[in-house]
mmCIF entry with sequence, helices, sheets and N, C-alpha, C, O atoms, coordinates in Angstrom:
data_MODEL
# 
_entry.id   MODEL 
# 
_entity.id                         1 
_entity.type                       polymer 
_entity.pdbx_number_of_molecules   1 
# 
_entity_poly.entity_id                      1 
_entity_poly.type                           'polypeptide(L)' 
_entity_poly.nstd_linkage                   no 
_entity_poly.nstd_monomer                   no 
_entity_poly.pdbx_seq_one_letter_code       MYALTDYIDCEALADTCEENLAEVEDIMNVKENDDGLVVAENQEV 
_entity_poly.pdbx_seq_one_letter_code_can   MYALTDYIDCEALADTCEENLAEVEDIMNVKENDDGLVVAENQEV 
_entity_poly.pdbx_strand_id                 A 
# 
loop_
_entity_poly_seq.entity_id 
_entity_poly_seq.num 
_entity_poly_seq.mon_id 
_entity_poly_seq.hetero 
1 1  MET n 
1 2  TYR n 
1 3  ALA n 
1 4  LEU n 
1 5  THR n 
1 6  ASP n 
1 7  TYR n 
1 8  ILE n 
1 9  ASP n 
1 10 CYS n 
1 11 GLU n 
1 12 ALA n 
1 13 LEU n 
1 14 ALA n 
1 15 ASP n 
1 16 THR n 
1 17 CYS n 
1 18 GLU n 
1 19 GLU n 
1 20 ASN n 
1 21 LEU n 
1 22 ALA n 
1 23 GLU n 
1 24 VAL n 
1 25 GLU n 
1 26 ASP n 
1 27 ILE n 
1 28 MET n 
1 29 ASN n 
1 30 VAL n 
1 31 LYS n 
1 32 GLU n 
1 33 ASN n 
1 34 ASP n 
1 35 ASP n 
1 36 GLY n 
1 37 LEU n 
1 38 VAL n 
1 39 VAL n 
1 40 ALA n 
1 41 GLU n 
1 42 ASN n 
1 43 GLN n 
1 44 GLU n 
1 45 VAL n 
# 
_struct_asym.id          A 
_struct_asym.entity_id   1 
# 
loop_
_struct_conf.conf_type_id 
_struct_conf.id 
_struct_conf.pdbx_PDB_helix_id 
_struct_conf.beg_label_comp_id 
_struct_conf.beg_label_asym_id 
_struct_conf.beg_label_seq_id 
_struct_conf.pdbx_beg_PDB_ins_code 
_struct_conf.end_label_comp_id 
_struct_conf.end_label_asym_id 
_struct_conf.end_label_seq_id 
_struct_conf.pdbx_end_PDB_ins_code 
_struct_conf.beg_auth_comp_id 
_struct_conf.beg_auth_asym_id 
_struct_conf.beg_auth_seq_id 
_struct_conf.end_auth_comp_id 
_struct_conf.end_auth_asym_id 
_struct_conf.end_auth_seq_id 
_struct_conf.pdbx_PDB_helix_class 
_struct_conf.details 
_struct_conf.pdbx_PDB_helix_length 
HELX_P HELX_P1 AA1 TYR A 2  ? TYR A 7  ? TYR A 2  TYR A 7  5 ? 6  
HELX_P HELX_P2 AA2 CYS A 10 ? MET A 28 ? CYS A 10 MET A 28 1 ? 19 
# 
_struct_conf_type.id          HELX_P 
_struct_conf_type.criteria    ? 
_struct_conf_type.reference   ? 
# 
_struct_sheet.id               AA1 
_struct_sheet.type             ? 
_struct_sheet.number_strands   2 
_struct_sheet.details          ? 
# 
_struct_sheet_order.sheet_id     AA1 
_struct_sheet_order.range_id_1   1 
_struct_sheet_order.range_id_2   2 
_struct_sheet_order.offset       ? 
_struct_sheet_order.sense        anti-parallel 
# 
loop_
_struct_sheet_range.sheet_id 
_struct_sheet_range.id 
_struct_sheet_range.beg_label_comp_id 
_struct_sheet_range.beg_label_asym_id 
_struct_sheet_range.beg_label_seq_id 
_struct_sheet_range.pdbx_beg_PDB_ins_code 
_struct_sheet_range.end_label_comp_id 
_struct_sheet_range.end_label_asym_id 
_struct_sheet_range.end_label_seq_id 
_struct_sheet_range.pdbx_end_PDB_ins_code 
_struct_sheet_range.beg_auth_comp_id 
_struct_sheet_range.beg_auth_asym_id 
_struct_sheet_range.beg_auth_seq_id 
_struct_sheet_range.end_auth_comp_id 
_struct_sheet_range.end_auth_asym_id 
_struct_sheet_range.end_auth_seq_id 
AA1 1 VAL A 30 ? GLU A 32 ? VAL A 30 GLU A 32 
AA1 2 VAL A 38 ? ALA A 40 ? VAL A 38 ALA A 40 
# 
loop_
_atom_site.group_PDB 
_atom_site.id 
_atom_site.type_symbol 
_atom_site.label_atom_id 
_atom_site.label_alt_id 
_atom_site.label_comp_id 
_atom_site.label_asym_id 
_atom_site.label_entity_id 
_atom_site.label_seq_id 
_atom_site.pdbx_PDB_ins_code 
_atom_site.Cartn_x 
_atom_site.Cartn_y 
_atom_site.Cartn_z 
_atom_site.occupancy 
_atom_site.B_iso_or_equiv 
_atom_site.pdbx_formal_charge 
_atom_site.auth_seq_id 
_atom_site.auth_comp_id 
_atom_site.auth_asym_id 
_atom_site.auth_atom_id 
_atom_site.pdbx_PDB_model_num 
ATOM 1   N N  . MET A 1 1  ? 0.743   -1.207 0.046  1.00 0.00 ? 1  MET A N  1 
ATOM 2   C CA . MET A 1 1  ? 0.041   -0.025 -0.025 1.00 0.00 ? 1  MET A CA 1 
ATOM 3   C C  . MET A 1 1  ? 0.905   1.267  0.014  1.00 0.00 ? 1  MET A C  1 
ATOM 4   O O  . MET A 1 1  ? 0.570   2.238  -0.665 1.00 0.00 ? 1  MET A O  1 
ATOM 5   N N  . TYR A 1 2  ? 1.955   1.290  0.760  1.00 0.00 ? 2  TYR A N  1 
ATOM 6   C CA . TYR A 1 2  ? 2.827   2.401  0.891  1.00 0.00 ? 2  TYR A CA 1 
ATOM 7   C C  . TYR A 1 2  ? 3.353   2.714  -0.505 1.00 0.00 ? 2  TYR A C  1 
ATOM 8   O O  . TYR A 1 2  ? 3.393   3.890  -0.865 1.00 0.00 ? 2  TYR A O  1 
ATOM 9   N N  . ALA A 1 3  ? 3.765   1.723  -1.325 1.00 0.00 ? 3  ALA A N  1 
ATOM 10  C CA . ALA A 1 3  ? 4.345   1.967  -2.595 1.00 0.00 ? 3  ALA A CA 1 
ATOM 11  C C  . ALA A 1 3  ? 3.311   2.660  -3.566 1.00 0.00 ? 3  ALA A C  1 
ATOM 12  O O  . ALA A 1 3  ? 3.736   3.321  -4.514 1.00 0.00 ? 3  ALA A O  1 
ATOM 13  N N  . LEU A 1 4  ? 2.002   2.519  -3.348 1.00 0.00 ? 4  LEU A N  1 
ATOM 14  C CA . LEU A 1 4  ? 1.034   3.146  -4.178 1.00 0.00 ? 4  LEU A CA 1 
ATOM 15  C C  . LEU A 1 4  ? 1.073   4.659  -3.904 1.00 0.00 ? 4  LEU A C  1 
ATOM 16  O O  . LEU A 1 4  ? 0.706   5.424  -4.796 1.00 0.00 ? 4  LEU A O  1 
ATOM 17  N N  . THR A 1 5  ? 1.487   5.123  -2.746 1.00 0.00 ? 5  THR A N  1 
ATOM 18  C CA . THR A 1 5  ? 1.407   6.510  -2.477 1.00 0.00 ? 5  THR A CA 1 
ATOM 19  C C  . THR A 1 5  ? 2.592   7.283  -3.146 1.00 0.00 ? 5  THR A C  1 
ATOM 20  O O  . THR A 1 5  ? 2.598   8.513  -3.190 1.00 0.00 ? 5  THR A O  1 
ATOM 21  N N  . ASP A 1 6  ? 3.580   6.521  -3.657 1.00 0.00 ? 6  ASP A N  1 
ATOM 22  C CA . ASP A 1 6  ? 4.636   7.211  -4.318 1.00 0.00 ? 6  ASP A CA 1 
ATOM 23  C C  . ASP A 1 6  ? 4.173   7.965  -5.518 1.00 0.00 ? 6  ASP A C  1 
ATOM 24  O O  . ASP A 1 6  ? 4.826   8.924  -5.932 1.00 0.00 ? 6  ASP A O  1 
ATOM 25  N N  . TYR A 1 7  ? 3.033   7.556  -6.113 1.00 0.00 ? 7  TYR A N  1 
ATOM 26  C CA . TYR A 1 7  ? 2.510   8.201  -7.355 1.00 0.00 ? 7  TYR A CA 1 
ATOM 27  C C  . TYR A 1 7  ? 1.365   9.155  -7.060 1.00 0.00 ? 7  TYR A C  1 
ATOM 28  O O  . TYR A 1 7  ? 0.817   9.747  -7.990 1.00 0.00 ? 7  TYR A O  1 
ATOM 29  N N  . ILE A 1 8  ? 1.006   9.317  -5.868 1.00 0.00 ? 8  ILE A N  1 
ATOM 30  C CA . ILE A 1 8  ? -0.135  10.109 -5.412 1.00 0.00 ? 8  ILE A CA 1 
ATOM 31  C C  . ILE A 1 8  ? 0.338   11.357 -4.660 1.00 0.00 ? 8  ILE A C  1 
ATOM 32  O O  . ILE A 1 8  ? 1.167   11.287 -3.752 1.00 0.00 ? 8  ILE A O  1 
ATOM 33  N N  . ASP A 1 9  ? -0.221  12.503 -5.074 1.00 0.00 ? 9  ASP A N  1 
ATOM 34  C CA . ASP A 1 9  ? 0.036   13.733 -4.275 1.00 0.00 ? 9  ASP A CA 1 
ATOM 35  C C  . ASP A 1 9  ? -0.835  13.748 -3.063 1.00 0.00 ? 9  ASP A C  1 
ATOM 36  O O  . ASP A 1 9  ? -1.912  14.343 -3.108 1.00 0.00 ? 9  ASP A O  1 
ATOM 37  N N  . CYS A 1 10 ? -0.428  13.113 -1.946 1.00 0.00 ? 10 CYS A N  1 
ATOM 38  C CA . CYS A 1 10 ? -1.222  12.963 -0.768 1.00 0.00 ? 10 CYS A CA 1 
ATOM 39  C C  . CYS A 1 10 ? -1.659  14.297 -0.270 1.00 0.00 ? 10 CYS A C  1 
ATOM 40  O O  . CYS A 1 10 ? -2.806  14.438 0.156  1.00 0.00 ? 10 CYS A O  1 
ATOM 41  N N  . GLU A 1 11 ? -0.839  15.250 -0.300 1.00 0.00 ? 11 GLU A N  1 
ATOM 42  C CA . GLU A 1 11 ? -1.225  16.533 0.309  1.00 0.00 ? 11 GLU A CA 1 
ATOM 43  C C  . GLU A 1 11 ? -2.365  17.191 -0.569 1.00 0.00 ? 11 GLU A C  1 
ATOM 44  O O  . GLU A 1 11 ? -3.263  17.816 -0.005 1.00 0.00 ? 11 GLU A O  1 
ATOM 45  N N  . ALA A 1 12 ? -2.340  17.067 -1.857 1.00 0.00 ? 12 ALA A N  1 
ATOM 46  C CA . ALA A 1 12 ? -3.347  17.612 -2.671 1.00 0.00 ? 12 ALA A CA 1 
ATOM 47  C C  . ALA A 1 12 ? -4.617  16.809 -2.506 1.00 0.00 ? 12 ALA A C  1 
ATOM 48  O O  . ALA A 1 12 ? -5.711  17.371 -2.568 1.00 0.00 ? 12 ALA A O  1 
ATOM 49  N N  . LEU A 1 13 ? -4.503  15.517 -2.299 1.00 0.00 ? 13 LEU A N  1 
ATOM 50  C CA . LEU A 1 13 ? -5.678  14.658 -2.003 1.00 0.00 ? 13 LEU A CA 1 
ATOM 51  C C  . LEU A 1 13 ? -6.338  15.001 -0.719 1.00 0.00 ? 13 LEU A C  1 
ATOM 52  O O  . LEU A 1 13 ? -7.566  15.003 -0.626 1.00 0.00 ? 13 LEU A O  1 
ATOM 53  N N  . ALA A 1 14 ? -5.508  15.308 0.334  1.00 0.00 ? 14 ALA A N  1 
ATOM 54  C CA . ALA A 1 14 ? -5.972  15.687 1.660  1.00 0.00 ? 14 ALA A CA 1 
ATOM 55  C C  . ALA A 1 14 ? -6.743  17.049 1.502  1.00 0.00 ? 14 ALA A C  1 
ATOM 56  O O  . ALA A 1 14 ? -7.826  17.225 2.060  1.00 0.00 ? 14 ALA A O  1 
ATOM 57  N N  . ASP A 1 15 ? -6.152  17.988 0.733  1.00 0.00 ? 15 ASP A N  1 
ATOM 58  C CA . ASP A 1 15 ? -6.799  19.270 0.550  1.00 0.00 ? 15 ASP A CA 1 
ATOM 59  C C  . ASP A 1 15 ? -8.176  19.154 -0.095 1.00 0.00 ? 15 ASP A C  1 
ATOM 60  O O  . ASP A 1 15 ? -9.143  19.794 0.318  1.00 0.00 ? 15 ASP A O  1 
ATOM 61  N N  . THR A 1 16 ? -8.225  18.315 -1.119 1.00 0.00 ? 16 THR A N  1 
ATOM 62  C CA . THR A 1 16 ? -9.429  18.061 -1.809 1.00 0.00 ? 16 THR A CA 1 
ATOM 63  C C  . THR A 1 16 ? -10.554 17.436 -0.867 1.00 0.00 ? 16 THR A C  1 
ATOM 64  O O  . THR A 1 16 ? -11.730 17.796 -0.911 1.00 0.00 ? 16 THR A O  1 
ATOM 65  N N  . CYS A 1 17 ? -10.075 16.495 -0.044 1.00 0.00 ? 17 CYS A N  1 
ATOM 66  C CA . CYS A 1 17 ? -11.051 15.890 0.867  1.00 0.00 ? 17 CYS A CA 1 
ATOM 67  C C  . CYS A 1 17 ? -11.514 16.909 1.939  1.00 0.00 ? 17 CYS A C  1 
ATOM 68  O O  . CYS A 1 17 ? -12.700 16.920 2.270  1.00 0.00 ? 17 CYS A O  1 
ATOM 69  N N  . GLU A 1 18 ? -10.639 17.751 2.482  1.00 0.00 ? 18 GLU A N  1 
ATOM 70  C CA . GLU A 1 18 ? -11.049 18.788 3.399  1.00 0.00 ? 18 GLU A CA 1 
ATOM 71  C C  . GLU A 1 18 ? -12.026 19.686 2.746  1.00 0.00 ? 18 GLU A C  1 
ATOM 72  O O  . GLU A 1 18 ? -13.025 20.041 3.371  1.00 0.00 ? 18 GLU A O  1 
ATOM 73  N N  . GLU A 1 19 ? -11.813 20.074 1.548  1.00 0.00 ? 19 GLU A N  1 
ATOM 74  C CA . GLU A 1 19 ? -12.705 21.053 0.828  1.00 0.00 ? 19 GLU A CA 1 
ATOM 75  C C  . GLU A 1 19 ? -14.101 20.403 0.636  1.00 0.00 ? 19 GLU A C  1 
ATOM 76  O O  . GLU A 1 19 ? -15.139 21.026 0.855  1.00 0.00 ? 19 GLU A O  1 
ATOM 77  N N  . ASN A 1 20 ? -14.066 19.124 0.218  1.00 0.00 ? 20 ASN A N  1 
ATOM 78  C CA . ASN A 1 20 ? -15.345 18.384 0.051  1.00 0.00 ? 20 ASN A CA 1 
ATOM 79  C C  . ASN A 1 20 ? -16.069 18.311 1.353  1.00 0.00 ? 20 ASN A C  1 
ATOM 80  O O  . ASN A 1 20 ? -17.266 18.594 1.412  1.00 0.00 ? 20 ASN A O  1 
ATOM 81  N N  . LEU A 1 21 ? -15.351 17.923 2.445  1.00 0.00 ? 21 LEU A N  1 
ATOM 82  C CA . LEU A 1 21 ? -16.026 17.822 3.672  1.00 0.00 ? 21 LEU A CA 1 
ATOM 83  C C  . LEU A 1 21 ? -16.564 19.176 4.145  1.00 0.00 ? 21 LEU A C  1 
ATOM 84  O O  . LEU A 1 21 ? -17.666 19.199 4.692  1.00 0.00 ? 21 LEU A O  1 
ATOM 85  N N  . ALA A 1 22 ? -15.901 20.245 3.983  1.00 0.00 ? 22 ALA A N  1 
ATOM 86  C CA . ALA A 1 22 ? -16.381 21.582 4.362  1.00 0.00 ? 22 ALA A CA 1 
ATOM 87  C C  . ALA A 1 22 ? -17.674 21.896 3.552  1.00 0.00 ? 22 ALA A C  1 
ATOM 88  O O  . ALA A 1 22 ? -18.622 22.471 4.085  1.00 0.00 ? 22 ALA A O  1 
ATOM 89  N N  . GLU A 1 23 ? -17.685 21.509 2.268  1.00 0.00 ? 23 GLU A N  1 
ATOM 90  C CA . GLU A 1 23 ? -18.882 21.726 1.495  1.00 0.00 ? 23 GLU A CA 1 
ATOM 91  C C  . GLU A 1 23 ? -20.085 20.987 1.987  1.00 0.00 ? 23 GLU A C  1 
ATOM 92  O O  . GLU A 1 23 ? -21.176 21.541 2.117  1.00 0.00 ? 23 GLU A O  1 
ATOM 93  N N  . VAL A 1 24 ? -19.867 19.712 2.262  1.00 0.00 ? 24 VAL A N  1 
ATOM 94  C CA . VAL A 1 24 ? -20.897 18.810 2.858  1.00 0.00 ? 24 VAL A CA 1 
ATOM 95  C C  . VAL A 1 24 ? -21.411 19.364 4.221  1.00 0.00 ? 24 VAL A C  1 
ATOM 96  O O  . VAL A 1 24 ? -22.613 19.403 4.486  1.00 0.00 ? 24 VAL A O  1 
ATOM 97  N N  . GLU A 1 25 ? -20.469 19.775 5.042  1.00 0.00 ? 25 GLU A N  1 
ATOM 98  C CA . GLU A 1 25 ? -20.850 20.356 6.410  1.00 0.00 ? 25 GLU A CA 1 
ATOM 99  C C  . GLU A 1 25 ? -21.671 21.632 6.186  1.00 0.00 ? 25 GLU A C  1 
ATOM 100 O O  . GLU A 1 25 ? -22.596 21.913 6.948  1.00 0.00 ? 25 GLU A O  1 
ATOM 101 N N  . ASP A 1 26 ? -21.346 22.381 5.176  1.00 0.00 ? 26 ASP A N  1 
ATOM 102 C CA . ASP A 1 26 ? -22.107 23.556 4.981  1.00 0.00 ? 26 ASP A CA 1 
ATOM 103 C C  . ASP A 1 26 ? -23.470 23.294 4.463  1.00 0.00 ? 26 ASP A C  1 
ATOM 104 O O  . ASP A 1 26 ? -24.422 23.949 4.888  1.00 0.00 ? 26 ASP A O  1 
ATOM 105 N N  . ILE A 1 27 ? -23.618 22.341 3.540  1.00 0.00 ? 27 ILE A N  1 
ATOM 106 C CA . ILE A 1 27 ? -24.889 21.969 3.042  1.00 0.00 ? 27 ILE A CA 1 
ATOM 107 C C  . ILE A 1 27 ? -25.767 21.409 4.135  1.00 0.00 ? 27 ILE A C  1 
ATOM 108 O O  . ILE A 1 27 ? -26.970 21.671 4.160  1.00 0.00 ? 27 ILE A O  1 
ATOM 109 N N  . MET A 1 28 ? -25.155 20.602 5.085  1.00 0.00 ? 28 MET A N  1 
ATOM 110 C CA . MET A 1 28 ? -25.911 19.976 6.145  1.00 0.00 ? 28 MET A CA 1 
ATOM 111 C C  . MET A 1 28 ? -26.110 20.934 7.304  1.00 0.00 ? 28 MET A C  1 
ATOM 112 O O  . MET A 1 28 ? -26.785 20.588 8.274  1.00 0.00 ? 28 MET A O  1 
ATOM 113 N N  . ASN A 1 29 ? -25.548 22.112 7.230  1.00 0.00 ? 29 ASN A N  1 
ATOM 114 C CA . ASN A 1 29 ? -25.663 23.040 8.321  1.00 0.00 ? 29 ASN A CA 1 
ATOM 115 C C  . ASN A 1 29 ? -24.927 22.573 9.610  1.00 0.00 ? 29 ASN A C  1 
ATOM 116 O O  . ASN A 1 29 ? -25.413 22.842 10.709 1.00 0.00 ? 29 ASN A O  1 
ATOM 117 N N  . VAL A 1 30 ? -23.803 21.901 9.501  1.00 0.00 ? 30 VAL A N  1 
ATOM 118 C CA . VAL A 1 30 ? -23.155 21.264 10.603 1.00 0.00 ? 30 VAL A CA 1 
ATOM 119 C C  . VAL A 1 30 ? -22.249 22.328 11.222 1.00 0.00 ? 30 VAL A C  1 
ATOM 120 O O  . VAL A 1 30 ? -21.601 23.109 10.524 1.00 0.00 ? 30 VAL A O  1 
ATOM 121 N N  . LYS A 1 31 ? -22.227 22.330 12.638 1.00 0.00 ? 31 LYS A N  1 
ATOM 122 C CA . LYS A 1 31 ? -21.353 23.314 13.330 1.00 0.00 ? 31 LYS A CA 1 
ATOM 123 C C  . LYS A 1 31 ? -20.750 22.476 14.446 1.00 0.00 ? 31 LYS A C  1 
ATOM 124 O O  . LYS A 1 31 ? -21.200 21.378 14.773 1.00 0.00 ? 31 LYS A O  1 
ATOM 125 N N  . GLU A 1 32 ? -19.624 23.113 15.049 1.00 0.00 ? 32 GLU A N  1 
ATOM 126 C CA . GLU A 1 32 ? -19.031 22.412 16.196 1.00 0.00 ? 32 GLU A CA 1 
ATOM 127 C C  . GLU A 1 32 ? -19.440 23.171 17.417 1.00 0.00 ? 32 GLU A C  1 
ATOM 128 O O  . GLU A 1 32 ? -19.266 24.388 17.475 1.00 0.00 ? 32 GLU A O  1 
ATOM 129 N N  . ASN A 1 33 ? -20.015 22.442 18.463 1.00 0.00 ? 33 ASN A N  1 
ATOM 130 C CA . ASN A 1 33 ? -20.570 23.117 19.622 1.00 0.00 ? 33 ASN A CA 1 
ATOM 131 C C  . ASN A 1 33 ? -19.425 23.282 20.668 1.00 0.00 ? 33 ASN A C  1 
ATOM 132 O O  . ASN A 1 33 ? -18.289 22.865 20.442 1.00 0.00 ? 33 ASN A O  1 
ATOM 133 N N  . ASP A 1 34 ? -19.762 23.877 21.761 1.00 0.00 ? 34 ASP A N  1 
ATOM 134 C CA . ASP A 1 34 ? -18.810 24.247 22.807 1.00 0.00 ? 34 ASP A CA 1 
ATOM 135 C C  . ASP A 1 34 ? -17.980 23.013 23.357 1.00 0.00 ? 34 ASP A C  1 
ATOM 136 O O  . ASP A 1 34 ? -16.863 23.185 23.845 1.00 0.00 ? 34 ASP A O  1 
ATOM 137 N N  . ASP A 1 35 ? -18.566 21.765 23.258 1.00 0.00 ? 35 ASP A N  1 
ATOM 138 C CA . ASP A 1 35 ? -17.931 20.546 23.680 1.00 0.00 ? 35 ASP A CA 1 
ATOM 139 C C  . ASP A 1 35 ? -17.074 19.931 22.679 1.00 0.00 ? 35 ASP A C  1 
ATOM 140 O O  . ASP A 1 35 ? -16.485 18.879 22.927 1.00 0.00 ? 35 ASP A O  1 
ATOM 141 N N  . GLY A 1 36 ? -16.970 20.548 21.524 1.00 0.00 ? 36 GLY A N  1 
ATOM 142 C CA . GLY A 1 36 ? -16.208 20.063 20.455 1.00 0.00 ? 36 GLY A CA 1 
ATOM 143 C C  . GLY A 1 36 ? -16.854 19.085 19.581 1.00 0.00 ? 36 GLY A C  1 
ATOM 144 O O  . GLY A 1 36 ? -16.226 18.566 18.658 1.00 0.00 ? 36 GLY A O  1 
ATOM 145 N N  . LEU A 1 37 ? -18.134 18.795 19.835 1.00 0.00 ? 37 LEU A N  1 
ATOM 146 C CA . LEU A 1 37 ? -18.935 17.763 19.111 1.00 0.00 ? 37 LEU A CA 1 
ATOM 147 C C  . LEU A 1 37 ? -19.532 18.508 17.864 1.00 0.00 ? 37 LEU A C  1 
ATOM 148 O O  . LEU A 1 37 ? -19.985 19.650 17.945 1.00 0.00 ? 37 LEU A O  1 
ATOM 149 N N  . VAL A 1 38 ? -19.498 17.796 16.739 1.00 0.00 ? 38 VAL A N  1 
ATOM 150 C CA . VAL A 1 38 ? -19.929 18.287 15.497 1.00 0.00 ? 38 VAL A CA 1 
ATOM 151 C C  . VAL A 1 38 ? -21.346 17.794 15.323 1.00 0.00 ? 38 VAL A C  1 
ATOM 152 O O  . VAL A 1 38 ? -21.596 16.592 15.238 1.00 0.00 ? 38 VAL A O  1 
ATOM 153 N N  . VAL A 1 39 ? -22.270 18.731 15.270 1.00 0.00 ? 39 VAL A N  1 
ATOM 154 C CA . VAL A 1 39 ? -23.704 18.443 15.127 1.00 0.00 ? 39 VAL A CA 1 
ATOM 155 C C  . VAL A 1 39 ? -24.369 19.343 14.154 1.00 0.00 ? 39 VAL A C  1 
ATOM 156 O O  . VAL A 1 39 ? -23.880 20.436 13.865 1.00 0.00 ? 39 VAL A O  1 
ATOM 157 N N  . ALA A 1 40 ? -25.508 18.888 13.630 1.00 0.00 ? 40 ALA A N  1 
ATOM 158 C CA . ALA A 1 40 ? -26.280 19.786 12.804 1.00 0.00 ? 40 ALA A CA 1 
ATOM 159 C C  . ALA A 1 40 ? -26.962 20.767 13.701 1.00 0.00 ? 40 ALA A C  1 
ATOM 160 O O  . ALA A 1 40 ? -27.347 20.420 14.817 1.00 0.00 ? 40 ALA A O  1 
ATOM 161 N N  . GLU A 1 41 ? -27.125 22.004 13.242 1.00 0.00 ? 41 GLU A N  1 
ATOM 162 C CA . GLU A 1 41 ? -27.715 23.069 14.109 1.00 0.00 ? 41 GLU A CA 1 
ATOM 163 C C  . GLU A 1 41 ? -29.079 22.746 14.666 1.00 0.00 ? 41 GLU A C  1 
ATOM 164 O O  . GLU A 1 41 ? -29.450 23.215 15.742 1.00 0.00 ? 41 GLU A O  1 
ATOM 165 N N  . ASN A 1 42 ? -29.817 21.951 13.936 1.00 0.00 ? 42 ASN A N  1 
ATOM 166 C CA . ASN A 1 42 ? -31.143 21.765 14.509 1.00 0.00 ? 42 ASN A CA 1 
ATOM 167 C C  . ASN A 1 42 ? -31.196 20.490 15.395 1.00 0.00 ? 42 ASN A C  1 
ATOM 168 O O  . ASN A 1 42 ? -32.285 20.017 15.720 1.00 0.00 ? 42 ASN A O  1 
ATOM 169 N N  . GLN A 1 43 ? -30.060 19.951 15.773 1.00 0.00 ? 43 GLN A N  1 
ATOM 170 C CA . GLN A 1 43 ? -30.023 18.799 16.722 1.00 0.00 ? 43 GLN A CA 1 
ATOM 171 C C  . GLN A 1 43 ? -29.533 19.351 18.068 1.00 0.00 ? 43 GLN A C  1 
ATOM 172 O O  . GLN A 1 43 ? -28.769 20.312 18.162 1.00 0.00 ? 43 GLN A O  1 
ATOM 173 N N  . GLU A 1 44 ? -30.052 18.640 19.131 1.00 0.00 ? 44 GLU A N  1 
ATOM 174 C CA . GLU A 1 44 ? -29.594 18.933 20.408 1.00 0.00 ? 44 GLU A CA 1 
ATOM 175 C C  . GLU A 1 44 ? -28.710 17.836 20.944 1.00 0.00 ? 44 GLU A C  1 
ATOM 176 O O  . GLU A 1 44 ? -28.865 16.668 20.588 1.00 0.00 ? 44 GLU A O  1 
ATOM 177 N N  . VAL A 1 45 ? -27.793 18.210 21.791 1.00 0.00 ? 45 VAL A N  1 
ATOM 178 C CA . VAL A 1 45 ? -26.806 17.146 22.388 1.00 0.00 ? 45 VAL A CA 1 
ATOM 179 C C  . VAL A 1 45 ? -27.198 17.015 23.817 1.00 0.00 ? 45 VAL A C  1 
ATOM 180 O O  . VAL A 1 45 ? -26.592 16.239 24.555 1.00 0.00 ? 45 VAL A O  1 
# 
């Protein structure tokens, strides 16, 4: 598996994943609460 990463720009892949996650969180209206838990704004913890 490690040998496969020789041909992959892992940093660029991580950046893309973070951007996609941020977009999904925005669509789902997800926020981090005071306890560090990530929840949709309309949910109670």
